[in-house]
C-alpha positions as CSV (number, residue, x, y, z in Angstrom):
1,X,-0.7,-4.2,-9.7
2,X,-2.0,-5.5,-12.9
3,X,-1.3,-9.2,-12.5
4,X,-1.5,-11.7,-9.8
5,X,1.2,-13.3,-7.9
6,X,1.8,-17.1,-8.2
7,X,0.5,-19.4,-5.8
8,X,3.7,-20.2,-3.7
9,X,3.3,-16.6,-2.3
10,X,0.6,-17.9,0.0
11,X,3.0,-20.3,1.7
12,X,5.5,-17.6,2.0
13,X,3.1,-15.2,3.6
14,X,1.6,-17.9,5.8
15,X,5.1,-18.5,7.2
16,X,5.5,-14.7,7.6
17,X,2.1,-14.7,9.3
18,X,3.8,-16.8,11.9
19,X,6.9,-14.8,12.2
20,X,5.2,-11.9,13.7
21,X,3.5,-13.4,16.9
22,X,6.3,-15.9,17.3
23,X,8.8,-13.3,17.3
24,X,6.9,-11.4,19.8
25,X,6.4,-14.6,22.2
26,X,10.4,-15.1,22.0
27,X,10.9,-11.4,22.9
28,X,8.5,-10.9,25.7
29,X,6.1,-13.7,26.4
30,X,2.3,-13.2,26.7
31,X,2.3,-9.6,27.4
32,X,4.6,-8.9,24.2
33,X,2.3,-10.9,21.7
34,X,-0.8,-8.9,23.4
35,X,0.8,-5.7,22.3
36,X,1.2,-7.2,18.9
37,X,-2.3,-8.1,18.6
38,X,-3.7,-4.5,19.7
39,X,-1.0,-2.9,17.4
40,X,-2.2,-5.1,14.5
41,X,-5.9,-4.4,15.2
42,X,-5.1,-0.7,15.3
43,X,-3.4,-1.0,11.7
44,X,-6.5,-2.6,10.0
45,X,-8.4,0.2,9.3
46,X,-5.4,2.0,7.6
47,X,-4.6,-1.0,5.5
48,X,-8.3,-1.6,4.3
49,X,-8.3,2.2,3.3
50,X,-5.2,2.3,1.7
51,X,-5.6,-0.8,-0.4
52,X,-9.4,0.1,-1.4
53,X,-8.7,3.5,-2.6
54,X,-5.4,2.3,-4.5
55,X,-7.6,-0.4,-6.3
56,X,-10.6,1.8,-6.8
57,X,-8.5,4.6,-8.5
58,X,-6.8,2.1,-11.2
59,X,-10.4,0.9,-12.0
60,X,-11.8,4.4,-12.3
61,X,-9.0,5.8,-14.3
62,X,-9.2,2.8,-16.6
63,X,-13.0,3.4,-16.9
64,X,-12.5,7.0,-17.8
65,X,-9.7,6.0,-20.3
66,X,-12.5,4.1,-22.0
67,X,-12.3,0.6,-20.7
68,X,-15.5,-0.6,-19.3
69,X,-13.9,-4.1,-17.9
70,X,-13.3,-2.8,-14.4
71,X,-17.1,-1.6,-14.5
72,X,-18.4,-4.7,-15.6
73,X,-16.3,-6.4,-12.7
74,X,-17.7,-4.3,-10.1
75,X,-14.4,-2.7,-9.3
76,X,-15.2,0.9,-9.8
77,X,-16.1,1.2,-6.2
78,X,-14.5,2.1,-2.7
79,X,-16.1,-1.0,-1.2
80,X,-13.4,-3.1,0.4
81,X,-15.1,-6.3,-0.4
82,X,-14.3,-5.6,-4.0
83,X,-10.5,-5.1,-3.5
84,X,-9.2,-6.8,-0.6
85,X,-6.9,-9.8,-1.3
86,X,-6.5,-11.8,1.8
87,X,-3.0,-12.5,1.0
88,X,-2.0,-9.1,0.4
89,X,-3.7,-8.0,3.5
90,X,-1.9,-10.5,5.6
91,X,1.5,-9.3,4.0
92,X,0.8,-5.3,4.5
93,X,0.0,-6.1,8.1
94,X,2.8,-8.1,8.8
95,X,5.8,-6.8,6.6
96,X,4.1,-3.5,5.8
97,X,4.2,-4.3,2.2
98,X,1.2,-5.7,0.3
99,X,-1.4,-5.5,-2.4
100,X,-5.0,-5.7,-3.2
101,X,-7.1,-7.7,-5.8
102,X,-5.5,-6.6,-8.9
103,X,-7.9,-4.7,-11.3
104,X,-8.3,-6.2,-14.7
105,X,-8.1,-3.8,-17.6
106,X,-7.9,-4.2,-21.3
107,X,-5.5,-1.5,-22.8
108,X,-7.0,-2.1,-26.4
109,X,-10.2,0.0,-25.2
110,X,-7.9,2.8,-24.3
111,X,-8.1,6.1,-26.2
112,X,-4.4,6.4,-26.4
113,X,-3.2,3.1,-25.2
114,X,0.4,4.0,-24.1
115,X,-0.5,7.1,-22.2
116,X,-3.7,5.8,-20.7
117,X,-1.7,2.6,-19.4
118,X,0.8,5.2,-17.6
119,X,-2.1,7.0,-16.2
120,X,-3.8,3.9,-14.9
121,X,-0.5,2.6,-13.6
122,X,0.0,5.6,-11.7
123,X,-3.4,6.3,-10.4
124,X,-3.1,3.9,-7.4
125,X,0.2,5.4,-6.1
126,X,-1.5,8.9,-6.7
127,X,-4.4,8.2,-4.9
128,X,-2.5,6.7,-1.7
129,X,-0.3,10.0,-1.8
130,X,-3.6,12.1,-1.7
131,X,-5.2,10.0,1.2
132,X,-2.1,10.4,3.4
133,X,-2.2,14.3,2.7
134,X,-5.8,14.3,3.7
135,X,-5.5,12.3,6.8
136,X,-2.6,14.5,7.6
137,X,-5.2,17.3,7.3
138,X,-7.6,15.4,9.7
139,X,-5.0,15.0,12.3
140,X,-4.1,18.7,12.1
141,X,-7.6,20.0,12.3
142,X,-8.1,17.7,15.3
143,X,-5.2,19.0,17.3
144,X,-6.7,22.5,16.4
145,X,-10.4,21.9,17.5
146,X,-9.4,19.5,20.4
147,X,-5.8,20.0,21.4
148,X,-6.1,17.3,24.3
149,X,-8.0,14.8,22.3
150,X,-5.2,12.4,21.7
151,X,-3.6,12.8,24.9
152,X,-4.9,9.4,26.1
153,X,-7.3,6.6,26.3
154,X,-9.8,6.4,23.3
155,X,-8.2,9.5,21.7
156,X,-4.6,8.0,21.6
157,X,-6.2,5.1,19.9
158,X,-7.9,7.1,17.4
159,X,-4.5,9.2,16.9
160,X,-2.7,6.1,16.3
161,X,-5.2,4.7,13.6
162,X,-5.2,8.1,11.9
163,X,-1.3,8.6,11.6
164,X,-1.2,4.8,10.4
165,X,-3.5,5.6,7.8
166,X,-1.0,8.1,6.4
167,X,2.0,5.7,7.1
168,X,0.5,2.6,5.5
169,X,-0.6,4.8,2.3
170,X,2.9,6.0,1.8
171,X,4.5,2.6,2.3
172,X,1.8,1.3,-0.1
173,X,2.9,4.0,-2.7
174,X,6.5,3.4,-2.5
175,X,6.2,-0.5,-2.6
176,X,4.1,-0.3,-5.6
177,X,6.7,2.1,-7.3
178,X,9.4,-0.4,-7.1
179,X,10.3,-1.4,-11.0
180,X,9.6,-5.1,-10.3
181,X,6.7,-6.9,-11.7
182,X,3.7,-7.2,-11.0
183,X,4.2,-4.1,-9.2
184,X,2.8,-0.9,-10.9
185,X,6.3,0.7,-10.8
186,X,7.5,-2.0,-13.6
187,X,4.5,-1.6,-15.6
188,X,4.8,2.1,-15.8
189,X,8.4,1.8,-16.6
190,X,7.7,-0.7,-19.3
191,X,5.4,1.8,-20.8
192,X,7.5,4.8,-20.5
193,X,10.4,3.1,-22.2
194,X,8.4,0.9,-24.5
195,X,9.7,-2.3,-23.1
196,X,6.8,-4.5,-24.0
197,X,7.9,-7.4,-26.3
198,X,11.6,-7.0,-25.6
199,X,14.1,-9.8,-24.2
200,X,14.4,-7.7,-21.1
201,X,10.8,-7.4,-20.3
202,X,10.1,-11.1,-21.0
203,X,12.9,-12.1,-18.6
204,X,12.1,-10.1,-15.8
205,X,8.4,-10.9,-16.1
206,X,9.1,-14.7,-16.3
207,X,11.1,-14.5,-13.2
208,X,9.2,-11.9,-11.2
209,X,8.2,-14.0,-8.5
210,X,11.7,-15.1,-7.7
211,X,13.0,-11.6,-8.0
212,X,10.2,-10.1,-5.7
213,X,10.8,-13.1,-3.1
214,X,14.5,-12.6,-2.9
215,X,14.0,-9.0,-2.7
216,X,11.7,-9.2,0.1
217,X,13.4,-12.1,2.0
218,X,16.6,-9.9,2.0
219,X,14.6,-6.8,3.3
220,X,15.5,-4.9,0.4
221,X,12.1,-2.9,0.4
222,X,12.5,-2.0,3.8
223,X,16.0,-0.9,3.3
224,X,15.3,1.0,0.3
225,X,12.1,2.6,1.4
226,X,12.4,3.3,5.0
227,X,14.4,6.7,4.4
228,X,11.9,7.9,1.8
229,X,8.9,6.6,3.8
230,X,10.2,8.8,7.0
231,X,11.1,11.6,4.8
232,X,7.7,12.0,3.0
233,X,5.5,11.1,6.1
234,X,7.5,14.1,8.0
235,X,7.1,16.2,4.9
236,X,3.0,16.1,5.1
237,X,2.8,16.2,9.0
238,X,5.6,18.7,9.8
239,X,6.2,20.3,6.3
240,X,2.7,20.9,5.3
241,X,0.8,20.9,8.7
242,X,3.4,22.2,10.6
243,X,3.1,19.1,13.3
244,X,6.9,18.1,13.8
245,X,5.7,15.8,16.9
246,X,3.5,13.8,14.9
247,X,5.4,10.7,15.9
248,X,4.1,10.8,19.4
249,X,0.9,9.5,18.2
250,X,2.7,6.1,17.8
251,X,3.5,5.9,21.4
């Protein structure tokens, strides 16, 4: 994402942060909230990896296109401290849709402004897809080298972390492809259709916060992306690596 959310989103996601544990308390009391906390802890490594590589890819491709801005700001690194946005981290953990600290770029430095802007916009989601495939391969190799490793105890927790890396990377990829500012999908679509400076572009960008919040509150990202998410994860795990029972790692 190339622009930052307005400050009211902080209030929204503070409320969303409360809904997770509160919902679990209502459903099952203390035991249920304990399970929610454990699941959240196991999810954290996947979130940090996905966000860090997503933003690093934006920075690296912009640098390769001739813009020194990301390098000057210390963003051409996979160090999570350079990329994690606290609110985006909370959002991704709780509602499975979030963001990192956006990479600032100056398209005026690009060799080919339109082409390079598209490449920078697509680099983050491409990195997420490649990471998902890579970690799917790690799971595959683990099952071949140590077939019983994921059967229980520590190995089961490791398996859940690994499969969450696959799932969260695909989730972040799909969410960022939505054509709503400030998500990458809107920027790429605007560059492809050359919408900058048009009334449509100005209107959508001016109302981007409202549009995105309404979409999230209505649950549209989940409704739109849950099908593609399951399809792509299954394609990676079962189609590429021949692991049709990958979902048992989430048990």
